[in-house]
C-alpha atoms as one frame of an Amber mdcrd trajectory, in Angstrom:
protein
   5.885 -59.038   9.083   4.898 -59.549  12.979   5.042 -63.136  13.012   2.645
 -63.702  15.516   0.178 -62.610  13.234   1.160 -64.771  10.629   1.259 -67.549
  13.436  -2.526 -66.640  14.163  -2.913 -66.256  10.608  -2.435 -70.185   9.903
  -3.754 -70.754  12.794  -7.298 -69.707  12.241  -6.982 -71.552   8.847  -6.673
 -68.503   6.549  -3.969 -68.779   3.472  -0.709 -67.231   3.582   0.785 -64.987
   1.027   4.582 -65.766  -0.634   5.315 -62.185   1.232   4.087 -63.624   4.820
   5.869 -66.973   4.368   9.241 -65.684   2.487   9.304 -62.795   6.112   8.918
 -65.925   8.507  11.011 -67.867   6.695  13.895 -65.061   6.637  13.160 -64.596
  10.490  13.869 -67.680  11.390  16.820 -68.165   9.566  18.492 -64.750  10.550
  17.770 -65.710  14.188  14.627 -62.972  14.825  12.269 -65.403  15.028  12.890
 -68.007  17.581  12.473 -71.903  17.286   9.706 -71.822  19.625   7.759 -69.560
  17.354   8.749 -71.647  14.492   7.463 -74.450  16.556   4.002 -73.097  16.891
   4.092 -72.536  12.653   4.584 -75.940  12.075   1.979 -77.018  14.153  -0.180
 -74.514  12.667   0.079 -75.533   9.380  -0.140 -79.228  10.262  -3.608 -78.944
  11.564  -4.890 -76.059   9.179  -3.119 -77.558   5.895  -0.852 -75.332   3.250
  -3.055 -74.998  -0.241  -1.050 -75.825  -3.420  -0.066 -72.124  -3.734   1.431
 -71.972   0.233   3.174 -75.032  -0.806   4.658 -73.788  -3.859   5.881 -70.805
  -2.049   7.302 -73.083   0.713   9.437 -75.091  -1.520  10.919 -72.081  -3.341
  11.919 -70.223  -0.058  13.649 -73.199   1.086  15.191 -74.271  -2.270  16.797
 -70.641  -2.626  17.779 -70.407   1.032  20.558 -72.608  -0.265  22.866 -73.091
  -3.457  21.496 -75.200  -6.259  23.335 -77.585  -8.786  23.509 -76.646 -12.285
  24.208 -79.643 -14.471  22.965 -78.750 -17.956  25.994 -78.436 -19.515  25.850
 -82.711 -19.205  25.732 -85.004 -21.972  23.351 -87.539 -20.090  19.904 -87.017
 -18.506  20.161 -86.206 -14.264  17.479 -88.473 -12.761  17.055 -89.437  -9.176
  14.891 -91.768  -7.170  13.529 -90.879  -3.439  11.843 -93.360  -1.048   9.758
 -91.626   1.514  11.004 -94.298   3.997  10.665 -97.757   4.974  11.824-100.890
   6.464  14.497-102.428   4.942  14.347-100.129   1.711  17.894-100.486   0.164
  16.805-100.107  -2.894  18.872 -96.702  -3.358  22.117 -98.829  -3.093  21.980
-101.031  -5.907  19.588 -98.802  -8.152  21.981 -95.755  -8.403  24.732 -97.704
 -10.017  22.695-100.035 -12.411  20.436 -96.482 -14.040  24.455 -94.810 -13.839
  25.736 -98.313 -16.012  22.964 -97.194 -18.385  24.795 -93.871 -19.210  22.554
 -91.813 -16.339  23.804 -89.380 -14.373  22.083 -90.143 -10.640  22.774 -87.650
  -8.054  21.145 -88.578  -4.421  20.823 -86.263  -1.289  19.843 -89.574   0.862
  18.502 -89.069   4.913  19.164 -90.983   7.854  17.266 -93.618  10.386  14.790
 -92.367  12.379  12.314 -94.395  14.268  11.083 -97.393  13.022  12.469 -96.554
   8.975  15.957 -97.294   7.583  18.373 -94.464   6.454  20.688 -94.830   3.063
  23.787 -93.032   4.817  23.655 -95.075   7.727  23.790 -97.650   5.585  26.518
 -96.936   3.175  28.662 -95.285   6.617  28.878 -98.613   7.713  31.092 -99.306
   4.743  34.547 -98.504   5.853  35.706 -95.415   4.196  32.733 -94.257   2.705
  32.451 -91.026   2.872  28.470 -89.231   2.572  29.777 -85.740   3.795  30.721
 -84.569   0.609  30.958 -80.756   0.158  28.710 -79.364  -2.677  31.944 -79.226
  -4.807  32.835 -82.622  -4.280  29.485 -83.315  -5.125  29.419 -82.180  -8.547
  32.981 -83.546  -9.166  31.732 -86.658  -8.116  29.359 -87.061 -10.633  31.525
 -85.627 -13.385  33.918 -88.647 -12.665  31.869 -91.564 -12.034  27.854 -90.259
 -12.995  26.374 -90.879  -9.520  27.399 -89.395  -6.271  25.159 -90.003  -2.814
  25.289 -87.761  -0.239  24.090 -86.435   2.492  21.978 -82.806   3.318  24.702
 -80.180   3.494  24.316 -76.863   5.008  24.537 -75.349   1.243  21.559 -77.031
   0.203  18.127 -76.291   1.588  18.850 -74.434   4.641  15.723 -73.833   5.718
  14.821 -77.374   5.185  17.462 -78.741   7.492  16.467 -76.686  10.526  12.557
 -76.889  10.075  12.932 -80.540   9.754  14.349 -80.487  12.972  11.940 -78.973
  14.743   9.140 -81.402  12.524  10.808 -84.180  14.216  10.484 -82.930  17.878
   7.293 -81.367  17.435   4.862 -84.610  15.840   4.416 -82.661  12.659   6.650
 -84.807  10.329   3.492 -86.497   8.845   1.989 -83.678   6.999   1.002 -83.786
   3.272   2.444 -79.992   2.536   5.385 -79.757   4.442   6.858 -83.550   3.538
   6.203 -82.071  -0.290   7.801 -78.517   0.526  10.802 -80.399   2.225  11.796
 -83.685  -0.048  11.090 -81.336  -3.187  13.721 -78.395  -2.281  16.127 -81.123
  -1.201  15.891 -82.985  -4.366  15.243 -79.916  -6.560  18.452 -78.676  -5.544
  20.206 -81.123  -7.377  19.535 -79.674 -11.024  17.374 -82.820 -12.440  15.688
 -83.217 -15.173  13.527 -86.216 -13.971  12.573 -87.783 -10.745  10.923 -91.045
  -9.680   9.703 -90.962  -6.111   8.597 -94.179  -4.315   6.066 -93.535  -2.095
   5.404 -95.870   0.663   1.975 -97.327   2.083   1.491 -99.527   4.566   2.380
-100.374   8.260   5.880 -99.486   7.640   5.301 -96.561   6.002   4.307 -92.816
   7.247   2.001 -92.839   5.096  -0.339 -96.076   6.521  -3.485 -95.658   4.211
  -3.987 -95.673   0.640  -5.415 -92.272   0.007  -3.062 -90.502   2.305  -0.209
 -92.012  -0.041  -1.851 -91.506  -2.982  -2.555 -87.018  -1.851   1.254 -87.384
  -1.149   2.223 -88.525  -4.276   0.481 -86.138  -6.455   1.246 -83.286  -4.174
   5.088 -84.531  -5.442   4.869 -84.676  -8.809   2.715 -81.813  -9.503   5.394
 -79.986  -7.271   8.128 -81.682 -10.178   6.197 -80.218 -12.719   5.784 -76.490
 -11.452   9.647 -76.543 -11.911  10.265 -78.131 -15.059  11.367 -81.512 -13.342
   9.428 -85.125 -15.799   8.313 -86.354 -12.146   6.803 -90.002 -12.052   5.381
 -91.155  -8.528   5.227 -95.096  -7.907   2.748 -95.813  -4.961   4.259 -99.213
  -3.739   3.427-101.833  -0.695   5.198-100.973   2.667   3.428-103.510   4.583
   6.425-106.030   5.120   9.852-104.779   5.013  11.894-105.711   1.724  14.340
-108.073   1.175  15.808-110.605   3.641  17.677-107.884   6.359  16.854-104.911
   8.027  20.207-102.878   9.840  23.072-101.436   8.379  26.152-103.551   7.427
  23.611-106.780   7.052  21.524-104.412   3.563  24.796-103.488   2.179  25.576
-107.477   2.331  22.430-108.102   0.633  22.822-104.621  -1.898  26.143-106.875
  -2.767  24.598-110.090  -3.029  22.299-108.370  -5.381  24.504-107.093  -7.910
  25.682-110.641  -7.990  22.620-111.801  -9.354  21.222-112.972  -6.397  17.893
-111.245  -5.332  15.200-111.348  -3.244  12.064-111.355  -5.453  10.276-108.384
  -3.744  13.707-106.233  -3.678  13.712-106.834  -7.505  10.421-106.040  -8.539
  11.024-102.712  -6.744  14.139-101.866  -8.525  13.060-102.515 -11.914  10.006
-100.728 -11.767  11.587 -97.429 -10.410  14.231 -98.037 -12.439  12.212 -98.276
 -15.709  10.593 -95.391 -15.511  13.795 -93.437 -14.668  15.035 -94.836 -17.924
  12.007 -94.022 -19.361  12.254 -90.312 -18.119  15.937 -90.298 -19.339  15.200
 -91.702 -22.612  12.045 -88.567 -22.738  14.960 -86.431 -22.257  17.291 -87.381
 -25.085  13.874 -87.367 -27.734  12.637 -84.011 -26.461  14.490 -81.031 -27.130
  14.487 -79.238 -24.462  15.935 -80.487 -21.232  13.785 -78.749 -19.255  10.255
 -79.437 -20.793   8.058 -81.748 -18.574   6.055 -82.305 -21.966   6.332 -86.502
 -22.519   4.078 -89.254 -22.764   1.896 -89.440 -20.269   1.485 -93.344 -19.798
   4.787 -95.223 -21.335   3.908 -98.084 -23.123   3.874-101.599 -21.157   6.636
-102.273 -24.129   9.021-100.021 -23.585   8.803-100.563 -19.670   9.691-103.829
 -20.491  12.648-103.205 -22.616  13.885-100.697 -19.873  13.423-103.543 -17.597
  15.722-105.926 -20.076  18.124-103.466 -19.877  18.390-102.974 -16.240  18.312
-107.101 -15.889  21.145-107.075 -18.329  23.687-104.686 -16.111  23.672-107.313
 -13.774  24.379-110.114 -15.843  27.128-108.422 -17.401  28.723-106.932 -13.933
  28.103-103.248 -14.932  26.281-102.316 -12.356  28.341-104.095 -10.161  31.529
-102.229 -11.224  29.719 -99.256 -11.186  29.205 -99.787  -7.451  33.094-100.266
  -7.316  33.636 -97.060  -8.829  31.206 -95.096  -6.294  33.009 -96.806  -3.458
  36.112 -95.410  -4.997  35.275 -92.083  -5.599  33.579 -91.737  -2.224  36.327
 -93.161   0.420  34.752 -96.360   0.497  36.349-100.190   0.969  36.445-101.777
  -2.882  37.243-105.169  -1.018  33.371-105.639   0.314  32.662-106.684  -2.824
  35.142-109.524  -2.512  34.950-110.071   0.837  32.106-109.133   2.621  33.134
-110.044   6.024  35.490-106.503   5.715  31.742-105.222   7.114  31.049-104.752
  10.720  29.769-107.836  12.086  27.473-108.028  15.625  29.210-110.073  18.222
  26.030-112.076  18.889  23.407-113.909  17.264  19.635-115.028  18.623  17.546
-117.062  16.382  13.725-116.432  16.894  11.799-119.855  15.985   8.658-120.388
  14.688   5.732-121.433  17.350   4.231-123.993  15.197   3.946-125.812  11.842
   2.446-123.826   8.989   2.328-120.554   6.734   3.917-117.361   7.119   0.375
-115.359   6.656   2.155-111.665   7.274   4.846-109.944   8.857   4.703-107.052
  10.396   7.099-104.204   8.986   6.350-101.653  11.918   7.544-104.285  14.522
  10.338-105.920  12.854  11.505-101.856  12.362  10.969-101.074  15.892  13.207
-103.942  16.744  15.873-103.638  14.713  16.018 -99.954  16.114  16.002-101.226
  19.516  18.712-103.555  18.901  21.102 -99.783  17.719  20.111-100.170  14.206
  18.077 -97.169  13.997  17.451 -94.181  15.829  14.684 -92.476  18.035  16.056
 -89.048  18.242  18.344 -87.723  15.881  21.597 -87.752  17.748  21.185 -91.098
  19.151  24.436 -93.138  18.157  23.858 -96.700  14.882  25.714 -99.394  15.804
  26.458-100.621  11.607  26.762-104.116  12.757  23.339-104.741  14.184  19.316
-105.816  12.684  17.904-108.738  11.503  17.783-111.334   9.172  14.654-112.764
   7.589  14.609-116.145   7.502  10.828-116.372   6.605   8.808-114.363   4.587
   4.757-113.728   3.951   3.253-116.883   1.921   6.618-118.765   2.635   6.067
-122.721   4.648   7.725-123.555   8.186   7.944-126.074  10.427   7.653-125.812
  14.963  11.033-124.240  15.583  12.084-123.560  12.554  14.240-120.208  12.796
  12.382-117.664  11.098  14.622-114.667  11.847  18.054-114.136  13.356  18.560
-111.485  15.886  22.800-109.779  15.382  23.435-107.794  18.829  26.049-106.128
  20.408  24.071-104.824  23.249  21.478-106.818  25.486  19.490-103.966  26.822
  16.772-103.942  24.555  17.106-107.159  23.817  14.219-109.053  25.435  12.016
-106.163  24.167  12.864-106.510  20.307  12.966-110.483  20.428   8.781-110.261
  21.587   8.365-107.384  19.133  10.114-110.235  16.096   8.259-113.199  17.635
   4.536-110.695  17.138   5.538-109.581  13.748   5.507-113.295  12.102   1.702
-114.470  11.767   1.393-118.202  10.666  -1.888-119.774   9.336  -2.833-123.094
   8.113  -2.963-121.965   4.537  -1.044-119.903   2.540  -1.982-115.915   2.028
  -3.264-114.390  -1.191  -0.376-112.582  -2.407  -0.172-109.565  -2.245   0.905
-106.677  -5.011   3.852-104.606  -4.332   2.999-101.750  -6.773  -0.161 -99.846
  -5.817  -0.844 -97.125  -8.194   1.535 -95.113 -11.090   0.991 -91.442 -10.711
   2.365 -89.480 -13.511
């Protein structure tokens, strides 16, 4: 089929058939359709949208462009969690070992930092020796050995998505709900899942700035999962301020270790327990119902069932089993397990700079996007996909929303090695903190559940 006609048809807002999409994606992967035509198609899809059938067809094409894990013979349910990206989002690193410690298999294909949002892979790679570039076979073996694995996208997993995402990144077409859906779900479905819990973020530090867009994305992701027989639940969560107390790769790994030792910030703990309880709920449904691939389940889990799951998750922290599973993850993927007893083995920045409060009062706001951009400028993230990342740098948050402060108190500390962007990063961190005379009304982190 003529690729120009396919681009023109989508440009004019018409619906493409599955055959037309297949022809275009196959031609792109085969080298017959150049990047500039693929970029034109992506822009047309971004501006005119894709309907449910087009989104499903594109997801299927991306999925079928690579291999798909077959874990049906595993006795334990296979459940994953995915975040749409945020600032200080280290949830996966603590949640995966917690859930795996409760006899659930957790395969995670994670991403890297881009712009102001952090990446799980960069955080894991700040651990000396940790390998995220496992082959497809090694990924499967790690799941058999440890019950969890955390890797990056390989050439075997949805290669069509990998190539299209590289173009979306440089053509300002990332924030498209159908394209995001196809990208996320093609990778998740390749994991051979029984269930999936999605953390769809909204707010200042998220790609989806408003709740309406976040809810539309959540519904699209859930519907796509169900089309493939994967029990899928989306949790819409607030991303107005960073999660936890650190932003930056090795800094966040240190915070994860403290979390698994029982020292957790309230916002991070609430997010982990909420997402984890839904993962365990889906896992239990897989065991209770005949046929793992059935999507029929209790639509709204009772509060009692979810509370039971939260207690189970807290139990694996208190017993040390979650920390033991984290060590097992490190050993399976080449990471140095000594970091648990001695976090000083993680990369450390050569310089620190405290940011002081200009006045007495209460922190009334903490802008996640400004903190994320500041961390990126220090070297913790990347503006382009091939930018280098410094694993040691980042920001520690001494104060968060609702906490009191005196003039001159350090509200944050910058950890840096390079002074090139230090002044700009320092100013952004100062601007990120809002201080008022009275504490603000508490905000809910968990906004809505989409089942």
